[in-house]
C-alpha positions as protocol buffer text, in pm:
chain_id: "A"
residue {
  index: 1
  type: GLU
  ca { x: 6109 y: 8453 z: 4504 }
}
residue {
  index: 2
  type: GLU
  ca { x: 6405 y: 8295 z: 4702 }
}
residue {
  index: 3
  type: GLU
  ca { x: 6247 y: 7908 z: 4703 }
}
residue {
  index: 4
  type: LEU
  ca { x: 6162 y: 7947 z: 4328 }
}
residue {
  index: 5
  type: LYS
  ca { x: 6457 y: 8042 z: 4182 }
}
residue {
  index: 6
  type: LYS
  ca { x: 6591 y: 7643 z: 4144 }
}
residue {
  index: 7
  type: ALA
  ca { x: 6182 y: 7542 z: 4016 }
}
residue {
  index: 8
  type: ILE
  ca { x: 6188 y: 7362 z: 3685 }
}
residue {
  index: 9
  type: LEU
  ca { x: 5981 y: 7543 z: 3495 }
}
residue {
  index: 10
  type: VAL
  ca { x: 5727 y: 7290 z: 3208 }
}
residue {
  index: 11
  type: VAL
  ca { x: 5552 y: 7446 z: 2953 }
}
residue {
  index: 12
  type: PHE
  ca { x: 5274 y: 7285 z: 2780 }
}
residue {
  index: 13
  type: ALA
  ca { x: 5280 y: 7427 z: 2403 }
}
residue {
  index: 14
  type: ASN
  ca { x: 4887 y: 7290 z: 2374 }
}
residue {
  index: 15
  type: LYS
  ca { x: 4691 y: 7347 z: 2047 }
}
residue {
  index: 16
  type: GLN
  ca { x: 4981 y: 7136 z: 1849 }
}
residue {
  index: 17
  type: ASP
  ca { x: 4716 y: 6966 z: 1651 }
}
residue {
  index: 18
  type: MET
  ca { x: 4619 y: 7275 z: 1497 }
}
residue {
  index: 19
  type: GLU
  ca { x: 4796 y: 7425 z: 1175 }
}
residue {
  index: 20
  type: GLN
  ca { x: 4832 y: 7788 z: 1308 }
}
residue {
  index: 21
  type: ALA
  ca { x: 5008 y: 7660 z: 1636 }
}
residue {
  index: 22
  type: MET
  ca { x: 5345 y: 7790 z: 1738 }
}
residue {
  index: 23
  type: THR
  ca { x: 5664 y: 7540 z: 1706 }
}
residue {
  index: 24
  type: PRO
  ca { x: 5840 y: 7509 z: 2062 }
}
residue {
  index: 25
  type: THR
  ca { x: 6097 y: 7768 z: 1948 }
}
residue {
  index: 26
  type: GLU
  ca { x: 5881 y: 8019 z: 1902 }
}
residue {
  index: 27
  type: VAL
  ca { x: 5700 y: 7936 z: 2248 }
}
residue {
  index: 28
  type: ALA
  ca { x: 6048 y: 7924 z: 2418 }
}
residue {
  index: 29
  type: ASN
  ca { x: 6174 y: 8279 z: 2247 }
}
residue {
  index: 30
  type: ALA
  ca { x: 5827 y: 8476 z: 2299 }
}
residue {
  index: 31
  type: LEU
  ca { x: 5837 y: 8367 z: 2668 }
}
residue {
  index: 32
  type: GLY
  ca { x: 6240 y: 8490 z: 2720 }
}
residue {
  index: 33
  type: LEU
  ca { x: 6297 y: 8112 z: 2756 }
}
residue {
  index: 34
  type: PRO
  ca { x: 6625 y: 8099 z: 2658 }
}
residue {
  index: 35
  type: ALA
  ca { x: 6728 y: 8373 z: 2857 }
}
residue {
  index: 36
  type: LEU
  ca { x: 6699 y: 8151 z: 3171 }
}
residue {
  index: 37
  type: LYS
  ca { x: 7045 y: 8043 z: 3185 }
}
residue {
  index: 38
  type: ASP
  ca { x: 7017 y: 7924 z: 3588 }
}
residue {
  index: 39
  type: ARG
  ca { x: 6681 y: 7732 z: 3528 }
}
residue {
  index: 40
  type: LYS
  ca { x: 6585 y: 7412 z: 3407 }
}
residue {
  index: 41
  type: TRP
  ca { x: 6277 y: 7427 z: 3175 }
}
residue {
  index: 42
  type: GLN
  ca { x: 6139 y: 7221 z: 2873 }
}
residue {
  index: 43
  type: ILE
  ca { x: 5902 y: 7264 z: 2655 }
}
residue {
  index: 44
  type: PHE
  ca { x: 5643 y: 6963 z: 2540 }
}
residue {
  index: 45
  type: LYS
  ca { x: 5384 y: 7035 z: 2236 }
}
residue {
  index: 46
  type: THR
  ca { x: 5080 y: 6864 z: 2365 }
}
residue {
  index: 47
  type: SER
  ca { x: 4692 y: 6853 z: 2270 }
}
residue {
  index: 48
  type: ALA
  ca { x: 4476 y: 6805 z: 2517 }
}
residue {
  index: 49
  type: THR
  ca { x: 4179 y: 6676 z: 2281 }
}
residue {
  index: 50
  type: LYS
  ca { x: 4372 y: 6464 z: 2130 }
}
residue {
  index: 51
  type: GLY
  ca { x: 4543 y: 6358 z: 2476 }
}
residue {
  index: 52
  type: THR
  ca { x: 4930 y: 6364 z: 2299 }
}
residue {
  index: 53
  type: GLY
  ca { x: 5231 y: 6477 z: 2478 }
}
residue {
  index: 54
  type: LEU
  ca { x: 5020 y: 6489 z: 2827 }
}
residue {
  index: 55
  type: ASP
  ca { x: 5192 y: 6157 z: 2953 }
}
residue {
  index: 56
  type: GLU
  ca { x: 5584 y: 6241 z: 2815 }
}
residue {
  index: 57
  type: ALA
  ca { x: 5533 y: 6540 z: 2997 }
}
residue {
  index: 58
  type: MET
  ca { x: 5428 y: 6457 z: 3339 }
}
residue {
  index: 59
  type: GLU
  ca { x: 5708 y: 6158 z: 3312 }
}
residue {
  index: 60
  type: TRP
  ca { x: 5978 y: 6402 z: 3266 }
}
């Protein structure tokens, strides 16, 4: 949709406290984010159970 073309995209890469968690680069590639040339996006490593990364993402 036209009004979403310039929307900022924030991805919460949750479960980062787990050993098998994907890295932010792996998440970006899996979602095809590098192909989004005209959109600002950012991935934040988070762990909801530990509460890490959430504040940083919300402040961004």
